[in-house]
C-alpha positions in Angstrom: 163.3 89.5 161.4 166.0 86.9 162.3 168.7 89.2 161.0 167.4 92.1 162.9 167.2 90.1 166.1 170.7 88.8 165.6 171.8 92.4 165.2 170.5 93.2 168.6 167.1 94.7 167.9 164.6 93.9 170.7 161.3 95.5 169.8 159.0 95.0 166.8 159.3 98.7 166.0 163.1 98.5 166.1 163.0 95.3 164.0 160.8 96.9 161.4 163.0 100.0 161.2 166.1 97.9 160.9 164.6 96.0 158.0 163.4 99.1 156.3 166.8 100.7 156.5 168.6 97.6 155.1 166.0 96.4 152.6 168.2 96.9 149.5 171.2 95.3 151.0 169.2 92.3 152.3 167.8 91.9 148.8 171.3 91.7 147.4 172.4 89.1 149.9 169.3 86.9 150.1 167.8 85.8 146.7 164.0 86.1 146.5 163.5 88.7 149.2 160.7 91.1 148.3 161.2 94.9 148.1 158.9 95.5 151.0 159.0 94.0 154.4 156.1 93.3 156.8 154.7 96.1 159.0 154.9 96.0 162.8 151.4 94.5 163.1 152.2 91.7 160.6 155.5 91.0 162.4 153.6 90.8 165.7 151.1 88.3 164.3 153.8 86.1 162.8 155.7 86.3 166.1 152.7 85.0 167.9 152.4 82.0 165.6 156.0 81.0 165.5 157.3 78.1 167.6 160.7 79.2 169.1 162.1 75.6 168.8 161.4 75.8 165.0 163.3 79.1 164.7 166.2 77.6 166.6 166.4 74.6 164.2 166.1 77.0 161.2 169.0 79.1 162.5 171.2 76.1 163.1 170.5 74.6 159.6 171.2 78.0 157.9 174.5 78.3 159.9 175.6 74.8 159.0 174.8 75.3 155.3 176.7 78.6 155.3 179.7 77.0 157.0 179.6 74.0 154.5 179.6 76.4 151.6 183.0 77.9 152.6 184.7 74.7 153.8 187.9 73.6 152.2 187.7 70.1 150.5 190.0 68.6 153.2 187.6 69.9 155.9 184.6 68.0 154.4 185.8 64.6 155.6 183.5 63.2 158.2 184.8 60.9 160.8 182.4 58.9 162.9 183.4 56.9 166.0 181.4 54.0 167.2 181.9 52.4 170.6 
């Protein structure tokens, strides 16, 4: 669902269609993804139960991990400044 939203889909029907059309590709890219995706009703129920702040944190962590995986060794040096 997050990938579909990031791709610009705005309705649950559009998200479900986006996921259905890209199921095999998503399975290749994301280990452990099932062959079938939730229907619109399940997506709606999950959407009602999700806290948006949690989704924001998850997206940030995934982005940081993805960036860390492609960083050059010299980029991995962390510098902290204290005042």
